[in-house]
C-alpha positions as CSV (number, residue, x, y, z in Angstrom):
1,M,11.5,139.7,55.4
2,Q,9.7,140.2,52.0
3,D,12.3,141.1,49.3
4,S,9.8,143.3,47.3
5,L,7.2,145.9,48.0
6,T,3.8,146.4,46.4
7,I,2.8,149.8,45.2
8,G,0.8,150.4,48.2
9,E,3.6,149.4,50.6
10,L,6.2,151.4,48.6
11,S,3.6,154.6,48.9
12,V,3.1,154.0,52.7
13,R,6.9,153.5,53.3
14,S,7.8,156.5,51.0
15,G,4.9,159.0,51.5
16,V,4.2,159.2,47.9
17,A,0.9,158.7,46.3
18,P,0.5,155.3,44.0
19,S,-0.3,157.6,41.0
20,A,2.9,159.5,41.5
21,L,4.8,156.1,41.6
22,R,3.1,155.0,38.4
23,Y,4.2,158.2,36.8
24,Y,7.7,157.8,37.9
25,E,7.7,154.6,36.6
26,R,6.4,155.6,33.4
27,L,9.2,158.2,33.0
28,G,11.9,155.8,33.8
29,L,12.9,156.9,37.2
30,I,11.8,153.7,39.2
31,R,11.3,150.3,38.2
32,A,9.1,147.4,39.1
33,D,8.9,143.8,38.4
34,R,5.6,142.2,37.4
35,T,4.0,139.1,39.0
36,G,2.1,136.6,37.0
37,G,-1.0,138.5,37.7
38,N,0.7,141.6,36.3
39,Q,0.6,143.4,39.8
40,R,3.8,145.8,40.4
41,R,6.5,144.7,42.9
42,Y,9.5,147.1,43.8
43,A,12.6,146.1,45.1
44,R,13.3,147.7,48.5
45,A,16.3,149.7,46.8
46,E,13.5,151.8,45.1
47,L,12.7,153.2,48.3
48,R,16.2,155.3,48.1
49,R,15.4,156.2,44.5
50,V,12.0,157.4,45.6
51,A,13.5,159.5,48.2
52,F,16.2,161.0,46.0
53,I,13.6,162.0,43.4
54,R,11.3,163.7,46.2
55,I,14.0,165.8,47.8
56,S,15.5,166.5,44.3
57,Q,12.3,168.0,43.4
58,Q,11.9,170.0,46.5
59,V,15.2,171.7,45.9
60,G,13.8,172.6,42.3
61,V,15.8,169.9,40.0
62,S,13.6,169.0,37.1
63,L,12.5,165.3,36.5
64,D,14.5,165.4,33.4
65,E,17.6,166.3,35.3
66,I,16.6,163.6,38.0
67,R,16.2,161.0,35.3
68,A,19.6,161.8,33.9
69,A,21.2,161.5,37.4
70,L,19.4,158.1,38.1
71,D,20.3,156.7,34.7
72,S,24.0,157.5,35.8
73,L,23.6,155.0,38.6
74,P,24.3,151.3,38.5
75,E,21.3,149.2,37.6
76,A,22.5,146.0,38.9
77,R,23.3,147.1,42.4
78,T,22.1,149.6,45.1
79,P,23.9,152.7,44.7
80,S,27.1,153.4,46.8
81,P,27.9,156.1,49.1
82,Q,30.4,157.2,46.4
83,D,27.7,157.0,43.6
84,W,25.8,159.5,45.6
85,A,28.5,161.6,46.2
86,R,29.4,162.0,42.8
87,L,25.7,163.2,41.9
88,S,25.6,165.5,44.8
89,A,28.9,167.1,43.7
90,S,27.7,167.5,40.2
91,W,24.8,169.7,41.5
92,R,26.4,171.6,44.2
93,G,27.2,174.6,42.0
94,R,23.7,174.8,40.9
95,L,22.3,174.4,44.3
96,D,24.4,177.0,45.9
97,E,23.3,179.4,43.5
98,R,19.6,178.5,44.2
99,I,20.5,179.1,47.8
100,R,21.9,182.3,47.1
101,L,18.8,183.6,45.2
102,L,16.5,182.2,47.8
103,T,18.5,184.1,50.5
104,K,18.3,187.4,48.3
105,L,14.7,187.0,47.9
106,R,14.1,186.2,51.6
107,D,16.1,189.1,52.5
108,D,14.5,191.6,49.8
109,L,11.0,190.4,50.9
110,D,11.8,191.2,54.7
111,G,12.8,194.7,53.5
112,C,9.4,195.0,51.5
113,I,7.6,194.0,54.6
114,G,9.6,196.1,56.9
115,C,8.8,199.3,54.8
116,G,5.4,198.1,53.5
117,C,6.7,198.9,50.0
118,L,5.6,202.4,50.5
119,S,8.7,203.9,48.5
120,L,8.7,202.1,45.2
121,Q,12.2,204.2,44.7
122,R,13.9,202.0,46.9
123,C,12.2,198.9,46.1
124,T,14.3,196.2,44.6
125,L,11.3,194.4,42.9
126,N,10.1,197.6,41.3
127,N,10.8,197.8,37.3
128,P,8.8,200.9,35.9
129,G,7.8,200.5,32.4
130,D,9.6,197.3,32.1
131,A,12.9,199.0,31.5
132,L,14.8,195.7,32.4
133,G,12.7,193.6,29.7
134,G,15.5,194.1,27.4
135,E,17.7,192.1,29.4
136,G,15.8,188.9,29.3
137,P,13.0,187.1,30.8
138,G,12.4,186.6,34.4
139,A,13.2,188.7,37.7
140,R,16.2,190.6,36.2
141,L,16.9,192.5,39.4
142,M,17.0,189.1,41.4
143,L,18.9,187.1,38.8
144,P,22.7,187.5,38.4
145,R,23.4,190.2,35.9
146,P,25.5,188.8,32.5
147,A,29.1,190.0,32.6
148,A,29.8,192.7,30.2
149,D,31.4,191.6,27.1
150,T,35.2,193.2,26.8
151,S,36.4,191.5,23.8
152,A,35.4,194.1,21.5
């Protein structure tokens, strides 16, 4: 069994385009050795890293955060289940909040589709005159409201 993969083999096995693999390598997310002819060769362990990158991106984790997480993994060995558990624990709160927001969005959109948005007075996405603009950027009705400062 071959110990390393060409970029084409890694692409086929991971489902990620070679251009994306080169980009991940340029960002330091994955590593390749070079042959005497300057061709990339990836260790099979890079398959797991690519899978981690792809699934992390799909749940909204930025490439900078992914790089920080991967930088915390050991370079000289394949990450253990404990290594992966530590990473997932560090993201759990953020992912739970993302799930809560996505669920709220789905439920609010179901309501809009159900009513046809004929009643803007009840629409949770309506913000006449940008009244909520002073609270900050983004969808203020969807985002958690800041706690009131009671220190004064």
